[in-house]
N, C-alpha and C positions, 0 to 999 in steps of 0.2 A: 504494500500500500504506500502511495506517495504522500497524499494528504487527505484531509477530510474537510467538509464544509458544514457549518452549523447554522441553523435558522434561529434568530433571536427576536424577542418581542420588543426590545429597546436597544438599538444599535449603540447609542452613546454610552449607556451603562455597561453594555457588553464590552465595548472597547476599553473602558476603564478597568474592568475586571480582568480581561485577558492581557492587557498591558502589564498589569501587576503580577499575575501568576506566571507569565511566560518569561519575564525578565531574568529570573534566576537560571533559566535554561538557555540564556542568550538568544531568546526569541524576541523579535520586535515587529511592530506594525510597519510594513514597508510600502503599502499601496492603499489608497482610499478611493474607491469609486462611489458614485451615488448609491447608497444602500448596501455597499459591500466593502469589507476591509480584509486585507491579506497579511498574514504573519509569516516571517521567515527567520531562519538561522543561517549558519554558514553553509548548510547543505541545500538551502533553497526554501521555497514556500512549503509549509506543512499544515497550515490551517487557514480557512476562510470563514468569516462570519458575515451573515447577511440579514438585513432587516426583513422580517416577515412581510410578504407582499412587496418587497423592495426590488430593485433592479437585479437581474441575474438569477436569483433563486426565490421563487414564490412560495414553495412549500417543500417539505421533505428535506432529508439530509443529503449532502453531496459527498460522493466517494470518488477518489482519484487513484487509479492504479498506475504503477510506475512501469514505463516502457524502457527497454535497454537501448533503443535507437529509434529513429523516425520510421524506419521500415516496420518495426514492431507496432508502433502506434497506428500506422496505416492498416496493418493486418488486424489489429484489435477492432478498429472501427468497422472494417469490412465484415468481420465475423459477427459483430453486434447487430449490424443492419440485417444481415442474412438470418440472424436468429430472431428477428422481429422487433428490434429496438427502433425507436424513433430518433431521427437525426436531430441533434441540438447544437451542431457546430462541426463542420467537416475538418479533417486533419489539416494542420498547417501551423505556421509560426504564430505566436501570440505575443507580440512585442510589448503589449501593455502589462504582461505578467513578468517580463524580463527579456533581455536581449537574446537569451539562449533557450527560450521556452517554446516547445512544440507540443500541441495537444489536439485531442479530438473529444467530442462530447455527444452523449446520447441520453435518452430516457429509456429505462428498461420497460419491456412490454407488459409486465405484470402489474406493477404498482406505480409506474411513472418515476421511479427513483432516478435522481440526477447522477449520471456516471461519467467518468472522464478517464482518459489514459494520456499520460504526458511523458515527455522526455526533456530533461532540463539542460542537456549539453548541446542542444541543437545550435548550429552556427548558420544563420541565414545567409545565403549567397547574395552577393552584390555585383553590379555590373563591373566594378573595378577589381573584384577578386580575380586573381590570375595565378596560375601555377607556372613555374619554370622547371623544366626537366632537362638536366644536363647529362649527356652521355655521348659516347663516340659516334661517328657517322657509320653505324652498323647496327645490327639487331642485338646480339649478345644479351646482356643482363637488363638492358633498358627497354627492350621491345614489349615485354608484357605490360609495363607501365604505360607505354604509348597506347597500346590497344585498349587498356582499361579507360584511359582518359578520353579516347575517341568514343568508346561505348557509351559513356555517361554524358557526352556532349560538353566536356569541360573546356573552358577557355584557358589554353596553355601555350607557352612558348617552348617549342621543341629545339633546344640548343644542341647542335652537333659539334662536339669538341674535336679539334685536331690535337696532335701530341703537344704542341706548344701551348695551346689553350688549357690543356689538362694540367701541365706542369705549372703554369701560371696560377691556376686555381689552387693547386696544392701549396704553393708558396705564399698565398695571401696571408696577411696577418690575421690570426684567429680564423683560419680557413674553415669553411663549412664542411669540408671533407674530413670528418672526424677520424676515419680510419685510412684516409689517403686514397680512397677509391670512389668510383661512381657506379651506379647512377646517383644523382643528387636531385632531390625535389625541394623547391623553394616556394614558400607561400608567404609573401610579405617578409617579415623578419624571421619567420620560422623556417628551418631547414631540416632535412632528414635524409640519411643515407641508408644503404642496404636495401636491395630490391624487395625482399620479402616484407620488411617492415613498411616500406612505402606502399606496397600493395594493400596491406592490412589497413593502414591509415586512410588511404583513399577510399577503400571499400566502406569504412565506417562513416566517412563524410558524405558519400554519394549513394547510399542505399544499397550497396552490394555486399554488406556484411550480414551473416546469418542472424536470425532473430534471438537465439539464445546462446548462452556461454559455451555449452558443450559443442554445439554445431560450429560456433565461431572458432574454437580451438582446433576442431577437426579440419575446418577449411584452411586455417593457418598452417596446419601440419602438411596438407597437400601442397600448398604454395612452397613450403620449405623443401618438400620432397622433390618438387619440380626443379627447384634451384640446385639441388644435389645432382640431378641428371644433367642440368644445363652446364654445371661446372665440369662434369666429365666430358661433355661434348666440346666445350671450349678448349679443354686441355688436349683433345684428341688431335694427333698430327695428320689429319686427313689431307692437308695440302701437300705435305711431303709424300704421303702415300700415293698421290696421283702423279707424282713426278715421273718423267721418263727416265729409264735406265740407260738410254743410248749415250755413249760417250762418257759415261761416269766411271769413276775409279771404283775399285773393289770395295773400298770403305764406304763410298757414297751409295753404292748399290745395296750394301748391307743395311745402311740407315733407311733407305727406301723400303726395303723388305721388312725391316723391323716396324716401321710405321704401318705397313700393310697388315702385319699381324695384329697390331694394336687395334686397327679398325675392325678386323674380323672378330677380335675378342669383344669389342664394344657391341657389334651386331648380335653376337651370341647372348650378351647380357641384356640387350634390348628385347630380344625375342623370348628369352626365358624368364626375365624378371620384370622389366619396366612395363612393357606393353600388356602382359597379363594382369599386372596389378592395377593399371589404369582401367582395364576392362572390368576387373572385380569391383573397383570403386563405383563404377557406373551401374553394375549389376546390383550391388547392395543398396544403392540409392533408389533405383527403380523409377526415377523420374526423368531421366535424360540429362540431369545435372549431377555434379559431383556431390553436392551437399544440399539437402532440402529439395524444395520444389521450384526454385527459381535461380536465376543466374547469380553467382557470387564471384569474388576474386579468385577463388580456387579454380573455377572453370576457365577463366582467362589465363591463369598461370599454366594450367594443364594443357590448354589448347596451344599456347605459344611454344612450349617446349616440345610437344609432340610434333608440331609443324616443323620446327627447326631440325629435330632429329631425323624425321622421315625424309625431308628434303636433302639433308646432307648424305644420308645413307643411300638414297636412290642414285646419287652420283656414282657410287661404287657398285651397287646392286640394283640394276634397273628392274629386275623381276620381283623386288621386295613388294609384298602386298599386305593387305589388312584383313584377309579372309578369316584369320584366327581370332580377330577382335572386332566383331560386327558392331557392338555397342559403341566402341571407341570410334569406329569409322563414321557412324551416324552422328555421334557427338561432334566430331570435327566438322562435318558438313553443316550441322545446325549452327554452330558458333560462327563459322565464317560466312554464314548466310544472314546473320543479324545485320540490319541495314547500316548502322554506323560502322560496324567492323568491316563489313563488305566494302563499303565506300573507301575506308582507309586502306585495306589490303590491295585494292585495285590501283591505288595511286601512290603507295609507299615507295620509298627509295630502296 
């Protein structure tokens, strides 16, 4: 439960009473509307009192449930309406209740009780809000972030670093590259590195994070698993493996053959471990998505790394197919067919 609302017969006397008893709890009256007052502490609003027949609450007690994110508030409202509740305020930001307040309101269908679900860490987007994503002019560890930003229609600057630009960024005083590496996401004065962390952050801000803690952690684990596979791919010497042996020294030929063996070992690992596990993730979900019944950052991370791996491997093994993983094949087609992602993929560098 997030907060409750009480109906009082005399608002002025109630204000004096609750001002007095909530002070020891560090609670204070923070907002006064006509007929309604709101009380909050460091965690946010926890009590509203309203004049009987006053604005906002005409009868009954008001109960507000706590949502973990805006997506959950939206889902709560949709479920309530489907269950017969009467709309009393569609999901959205409520700046009058605070700059980070997002809520939805209904009357229950049995007794008309005033119900609410709210999320108090909502950050309302503005026209000036803009992300900056810095990464090399290639896909690598930055591509999953680009795809996510395109999917949600974010306003962002796609900064493609060359080697000199990367070194200059590293050498900045108080450089935002905490670990000396990219991708780097910047949002005003806030900066964040590490691809998996960036994916989780953007998902939470843009409605792609699962509705509950367990699903959220599971989605994050898939993103990190995809990063593990991506690291193996990036470290794979497939460029050397494709080199011609003609005119090379014995030592150079040995290096090319060694690289070829590494690629073969990677293919064996892909077909025996990674592809079947991605297939199992989708089978266990049963929804066509990795987690839950809607798109999350886990889907985008999984899509991007599978796309990168299969494209790289087909350069060596044209006959590589996805017959053993039909759910994964359908998943890949579904994700790349999403309008915003499709548009980006058709025009990306």
